[in-house]
N, C-alpha and C positions, 0 to 999 in steps of 0.2 A: 354741222358736227352734232352728234347725238350724245347727251351726257346723262347717264343713268343715275338713279337715286341711291342713297346709302344702303349697303348691303346687297346691291344688285350689280351683276356684271353686265358687260355689254350685250350678252346673249339675250337680256330682257328687252333689248331694243331691236333684235334681229328681224322680226316680222316687219316692224316700221321701217327699218333700213331697206328691207327688200322691196316694200311698196314704193318708197321714195326713189330708189335707185333707177327706176325705169325712166325717170326724166331728169335726174341730177346726180352729181357726184356726192355721195353720202358716206361719212366716216363715223366711227365710234371708237372709244378707247376705254380701258379700264384704269381708273385711278389707283394709286398705291393702296394696297389692302383689298382690292377687288379683283375678281376673275384670276387671270394668270399673271398679274402684276406683282412686283415685289411687296413685301410687307413693310410698312413704315417703321422707321426706327425711333421716332419720337412723335409727339403731338404735331399735327398738321394744322397750319393756319390758312387763311384765305391767300396770303402771299405765297405759300408753298404750292397750293393748288393752282394759283395763277401762273407760276413759273412752269409747272408741268403742262398746263394747257397751252401756253406759249410755245413750248418745245414741240408739242404734238402738231400745233398749227403750222409752225415753221417747216415741219417735215412733210405734212400732207397737203398743205394749201400754199405754201410759200408766201408770196406777196398778194395772192388772190383774196378778195373779200369773202367773208364767211357769214352764215347765219348759225347762231347757237340755239340748240333745242335741248332744254334741260328739264328732267323730271325730278320732283321732290328736291333733295339736297343738290342734285345736278343743276336744277334751276336756280336755286340760290347762288351757287358758284358762278353760273353763267351771268346772272343779273349783277353780281358784284364785280365781275371781270369787265363787262362791256364798257362802263364809263371811262376806264383807263386805257381802252384799246379801240377807240372809234376809228382808227386808221385801218383796222381790218374787220371788226365786228359791225356788220351792217344791218343786222336784224336779230330779234330774240322771239323765241316761242317758249313760254314757261308752262309746263304741264304740272299743275298742282304743286308749284314750287314751294319749298319751305318758306315760311313767312319771314319777314325782316326782323321781327322781335319775338322769336319763338319762346325764349326763356320767360320773358315777362308775361307773354300771352297765356302760357300754360299755367303759370302760378296764379294768374288772375282767374282763369276759367275753373281750375280745380284747386280748392283751398288745401292747405296742408293737413286739415282735419278729415279729409275724404278717406273712405275705406273701400275695400274690395277692388273691383276692376278699375275704377276711376283712380284710386291711389296708385295702382300699378302703372297706368298710363302716365300719370304725373311723374313718378319716380324714373321710369324708363326714358321719358323725353328729356328730363333734366340731366340724366346720366349720359345720354347720347350727346346732348349739347356740350357737355364737358370733355367729350373725346372718347367716351366708351362706345365706340362703333368700329367696325372693321377697318376704317381708314385712319382711326385715331384723329379724326378731324373735329376740331373745336368750333362750334357754332356760336358766334357772338352776336348779340343784338346790335343793330345800327340802323341809322336813318337811311333811306333810299337816296342814292346819288343819281342825278340825271345823266342820261346817255344821249344827249343831243336830241336829234329829231329822227332817230332810227325807228322803223316800224316794230312794235312790240305787241304780241298777242299773248294774253294771259287767259289760260283756261283752268277753271277750278272744278272740282268734283261736285256731284249733286248730293251724295250722301256718304258719310264715312264714319260718323260717330254715333249713329243711332242706337247701337248696342250698349253704350255706356250710360247706365241709368243715372238719372238726375242731372248729369252734367253734359249730356249729348248736345242740347241746344246751345249751351255756352261755348262748347268747343267748336261747333259749326259756325257760330257768330265770330269767334276768334279767327277761324280760318278764312271766312269771307272778308273780314275787315283787313286781314293781312294780305290777301290777294289784291284788294283794292289799293293797298299802299304801294304796290308794285306799279301802279298807273303813273307814279311820279317819275318813272324811268325816262319817259319820253312824251312829247306832245302828240305822238302818233301811237299812243298805247290804247288798248281796249281790253276789256275783261268779259268773258262769257262763261256760261256753265255748260258742261258736257252732260246732257240729259242721260239719265241711266247709268252714270259712271260712279265708281268709287275712286280711290286714290290713284290707281293705275289707269289713267285716262287712255294711254296709247294701247292698253290691252282691252279695256272695256268698250272703248269707242274709237277704234283706229281710224275710222272715216273722219271723225272730227279732228284728230291729230294731223292726219295727212293733209286735209284741206287747209288747215291753219298754217302749216309749214309751207305749203305751196303758195299760199296767199302772201305770206311775209316775204318769202324768197322773191316772188314777182315784184312786190313793192320795193324791195331792197335793190333790185337790179334795174328798176325803171323809175327813177326819181322824177 
């Protein structure tokens, strides 16, 4: 199951879905506020997103096991969902997933006194976390909960913040630390960097994404 990031419809996963569908059944869906889905009527929480994901999985997978592949905010939702649904989620691939403590991280990396582009990034990130995004999804900081012993592949970008003067290194460190926090999901977690990629790893390095998904799927089906 492919899960796009905030502000992205399932079409951003189309090429990845096409590549993977040659050897597996692959699905994607638009969350509320994205693509052709309805607009949310109120702020969405992880519980709301989880109920929708469960409904989608019930419809397209039934009782069959699934591997969740999430980019950015889709990765955060997948990682938060898996610990409570180990009866059906048998593997995770996180493509530059939103970090577990984004609000605290951005406030530490960019102080309130920052100006210019850095100030804009800080303000936009905090606003998005409060639900000012197409899905009206509120992103709350939380500890990483374990998802048993399922295979988890965490892939992070190589460079994303270099254009933000003065605070680029701090932001990169924030993101790197956050990706490593996702390792606590499972004893079978690993984290790698997609060389030459920005935030959209499945676009910049589709070969890396495809290989990781195929590897996790193989591990999930051959215990």
